[in-house]
Legacy VTK file of the C-alpha trace (Angstrom):
# vtk DataFile Version 3.0
C-alpha trace
ASCII
DATASET POLYDATA
POINTS 78 float
115.369 112.613 93.912
115.735 116.328 92.251
119.359 115.802 92.110
119.179 112.048 90.379
116.936 112.718 87.488
118.813 115.045 85.614
122.812 112.421 86.099
120.397 109.439 84.810
119.004 111.390 82.083
122.801 112.382 81.171
123.698 108.819 81.280
120.870 107.736 79.481
121.186 109.972 76.553
124.522 109.114 74.482
122.515 105.675 73.897
118.830 107.163 73.262
119.270 110.427 72.169
117.155 113.571 73.230
114.266 113.222 71.396
113.770 109.504 72.314
114.226 110.800 76.050
111.810 113.603 75.508
109.015 111.763 73.953
108.884 108.809 77.440
109.187 111.501 79.992
105.836 113.417 79.068
104.543 110.069 78.513
105.410 108.552 81.543
103.931 111.756 83.802
101.022 111.364 81.579
100.830 107.608 82.474
101.488 108.616 86.574
99.139 111.378 86.438
96.157 108.805 85.017
97.405 106.628 87.905
96.457 108.531 91.000
93.149 107.591 90.132
93.352 104.142 91.234
95.981 105.612 94.560
94.010 104.785 97.824
96.606 105.142 100.693
99.302 107.570 101.733
101.676 105.474 100.893
100.765 104.968 96.666
100.691 108.493 97.032
103.826 108.970 97.825
105.490 106.645 95.324
103.510 108.707 92.402
104.717 111.682 94.100
108.156 110.436 93.991
107.870 108.666 89.987
106.384 112.126 89.027
108.916 114.005 90.516
111.438 112.306 88.737
110.007 112.151 85.010
109.161 115.819 85.353
112.799 116.491 86.321
113.781 114.932 83.740
111.997 116.239 81.221
112.889 119.615 81.966
116.202 119.205 82.345
116.509 118.119 78.773
115.032 121.062 77.127
118.561 123.315 76.978
120.558 119.937 75.104
117.533 119.558 72.779
117.676 123.709 71.988
121.501 122.815 71.855
121.443 119.796 69.457
118.977 121.736 67.207
121.500 124.633 66.655
123.847 124.672 63.517
126.688 125.812 65.510
127.918 126.879 68.997
127.696 130.461 68.397
124.006 129.976 67.799
123.358 128.647 71.700
124.381 131.045 73.918
LINES 1 79
78 0 1 2 3 4 5 6 7 8 9 10 11 12 13 14 15 16 17 18 19 20 21 22 23 24 25 26 27 28 29 30 31 32 33 34 35 36 37 38 39 40 41 42 43 44 45 46 47 48 49 50 51 52 53 54 55 56 57 58 59 60 61 62 63 64 65 66 67 68 69 70 71 72 73 74 75 76 77
């Protein structure tokens, strides 16, 4: 699953943009965190862990493109 989230984000970034995806991913992590209060079996907890791993991995993989998009030139990034 950790290999799927960055690739899925890279496919959606040209359509949505880095900022818009970075707004969605922490919000989804927060909703999933609050959903843990309603889980009462192991299968539900496993699903929550998978979704939380997906969205947190997507959030962490988008930090580098965010800083790259804020720079004025390619020389500032590296």
